[in-house]
N, C-alpha and C positions, 0 to 999 in steps of 0.2 A: 770290736777289736780296733786298736789304733794302728793306722798304717805307718810305714817308715817315713813317708813324706810328712805326715802330720806331726810325728814326733820330732823331726828335724825342724819344722816350723816353730814348735813350742820351744825347743832348745835355742834357736836363733833369736826368738823374741826375748827370752830371759837374758841371753848374752848381750843383746843391744841395750836392754834396760840397765844391766849391771855396768857396762862400759860408760853409758851416759851418766850414771850416778857417780862413777869414779872420776871421770874426766871433765864433767860439766862444772858449772859454777857451784861453789861450796859455801855453806854458811859456817861462820866462826864466831866465837865470843870475842869481843873487842871492846875495851874500855868498859862502858856501862851499857852496852847493847850488843846487837847481833849485826854483823856485816856479811855481805855476799861477795866473796872474792871471785871476780869475773874478768878475764883478760880481754874479752871482746867489748864489754860495755862498762862504763863507770858513771855514777851519778855526777852531775856537774858540781863544782866546788861550792856553789851558792845554793844547792838543793836544801830546801827547808821543809820538805814533806816528811811527815812522821811515818817512816817505814825503815826496813832493813836496807841500808844504802849499799849499792854496788860499788866496790872499790878495787884498786889494784896497788901495786907496789911503787914506791918512790922512784922517779926517774923513768918509769915505763908507762906513765899515764899522764894525760892532761886533765883528768877529772879528779875525783877524790882519791887520795893516796893514804896508805898505812905503812907502818914499819912491819915487815914480815916477822921480826923477832918479838913484836908485841901482841901478835895474834894469840888468842887463847885456844882452848880445845875446840874441836869441830862441834858445831851445834847439832844436836839430835832432838827433834821435837818429842815431847813427852807422849808416851803411849796412852791411848784412850782405854779406860777400863770399862767393861760392861757392867751395867747395874744388875745386881742380883735381886730378883723379885721374891 
C-alpha cells in the first residue's frame, strides 16, 4: 500500500520534471540545424565545435544570437522503436 507521503513525493518529482522541461533550455530548428535557446548561457560567437549551439536573442546576449522570428518548430528527438523478434 502506498502511503500519502510517498504519493506526494511522486507527484512532486513529476511536477519538478515537468516545470524544468517547460522553463529550461529548449531545442528549436533553426536554419540548417538545431539550436538550444538558453538565457543563462550562449556559445561564444567564434564557437567552431560541431554541436547544437546555445543561443539567445539579439540585443540580450553577447554570445551567439538568433532572430526569434526565424526559429522553427521546437525540436523533439525521434522516438526509439523496439525491434520485434
